[in-house]
C-alpha positions in Angstrom: 0.0 0.0 0.0 1.4 3.4 -1.0 1.3 6.3 1.3 -1.1 8.0 -1.1 -3.6 5.1 -0.7 -4.3 5.8 3.0 -7.9 6.7 3.6 -9.2 5.5 0.3 -11.3 2.8 2.0 -12.9 5.4 4.2 -13.8 7.6 1.2 -15.3 4.6 -0.6 -17.2 3.5 2.4 -18.6 7.0 2.9 -19.6 7.2 -0.7 -21.4 3.8 -0.6 -23.2 4.8 2.7 -24.3 8.1 1.0 -25.7 6.2 -2.0 -27.5 3.7 0.2 -29.1 6.4 2.3 -30.2 8.2 -0.9 -31.8 5.0 -2.2 -33.5 4.4 1.1 -34.9 8.0 1.2 -36.1 7.8 -2.4 -37.7 4.4 -1.8 -39.5 5.8 1.3 -40.6 8.8 -0.7 -42.0 6.7 -3.6 -43.7 4.3 -1.1 -45.4 7.2 0.7 -46.6 8.6 -2.6 -48.1 5.2 -3.6 -49.7 4.8 -0.2 -51.3 8.3 -0.5 -52.6 7.5 -4.0 -54.1 4.2 -2.8 -55.7 6.0 0.2 -57.3 8.5 -2.2 -58.6 5.8 -4.5 -60.1 3.9 -1.6 -61.7 7.0 -0.3 -63.3 7.6 -3.7 -64.6 4.1 -3.9 -66.1 4.3 -0.4 -67.7 7.7 -1.1 -69.3 6.4 -4.3 -70.6 3.3 -2.5 -72.0 5.6 0.3 -73.8 7.7 -2.3 -75.1 4.7 -4.2 -76.4 3.1 -0.9 -78.4 6.3 -0.2 -79.7 6.8 -3.7 -83.3 6.2 -2.6 -83.1 9.3 -0.4 -82.4 11.5 -3.5 -79.3 12.8 -5.2 -78.8 15.6 -2.7 -78.9 13.4 0.4 -76.8 10.7 -1.3 -74.1 13.2 -2.2 -74.2 14.6 1.3 -73.5 11.1 2.6 -70.6 10.8 0.1 -69.3 14.2 1.4 -69.4 12.9 5.0 -67.6 9.7 4.2 -65.0 11.6 2.2 -64.4 14.0 5.1 -64.0 11.1 7.5 -61.4 9.6 5.1 -59.5 13.0 5.1 -60.2 13.8 1.5 -62.3 16.5 -0.2 -65.3 15.6 -2.4 -64.9 17.6 -5.6 -67.9 16.3 -7.5 -70.8 14.0 -7.0 -73.2 13.4 -9.8 -75.6 10.8 -11.1 -75.4 9.2 -14.6 -78.0 6.5 -15.5 -78.5 5.5 -11.9 -74.8 5.4 -11.0 -73.1 7.6 -8.5 -69.9 9.2 -9.9 -67.6 10.9 -7.4 -64.3 12.6 -7.6 -62.1 13.3 -4.6 -58.8 15.0 -3.8 -56.4 14.6 -1.0 -53.6 16.9 0.0 -50.2 15.2 0.0 -48.4 14.8 3.3 -45.9 17.5 4.1 -42.9 15.5 3.1 -44.5 14.9 -0.3 -45.8 18.4 -0.9 -43.8 18.7 -4.1 -45.9 16.0 -5.6 -49.1 18.0 -5.3 -52.5 16.5 -4.6 -53.8 13.1 -5.4 -57.2 12.8 -7.2 -59.3 9.8 -7.8 -62.7 9.0 -9.4 -65.1 6.2 -8.6 -68.5 4.9 -9.9 -71.0 2.8 -8.0 -74.5 1.7 -8.9 -76.9 -1.3 -8.9 -75.3 -4.7 -9.4 -78.4 -6.2 -11.2 -78.0 -3.9 -14.3 -75.7 -4.9 -17.1 -72.9 -2.4 -17.7 
């Protein structure tokens, strides 16, 4: 080993650790974004099902129920409308603070009677 080679292993180790930490942070960031997206999609599905299950009370009452469910799921109900007996909803959720650069997640869902062909 030359005198010039002293400390090379430390530099390589520090570089590898930095790369591994960067990969871990990136993986966490992507995982959190995917989880937020899935939560928003699940909230849209649940809001649409809530609206459809209250359809007999009228569109206004059904959409109010969808709004309540969306609020309990920590999302905002953007639209709630009816098309050929199906409830169509759109929701938006704010990204967690550590994902603020990704913006907001939006999802749409549709729910209606199961005895009618699509």
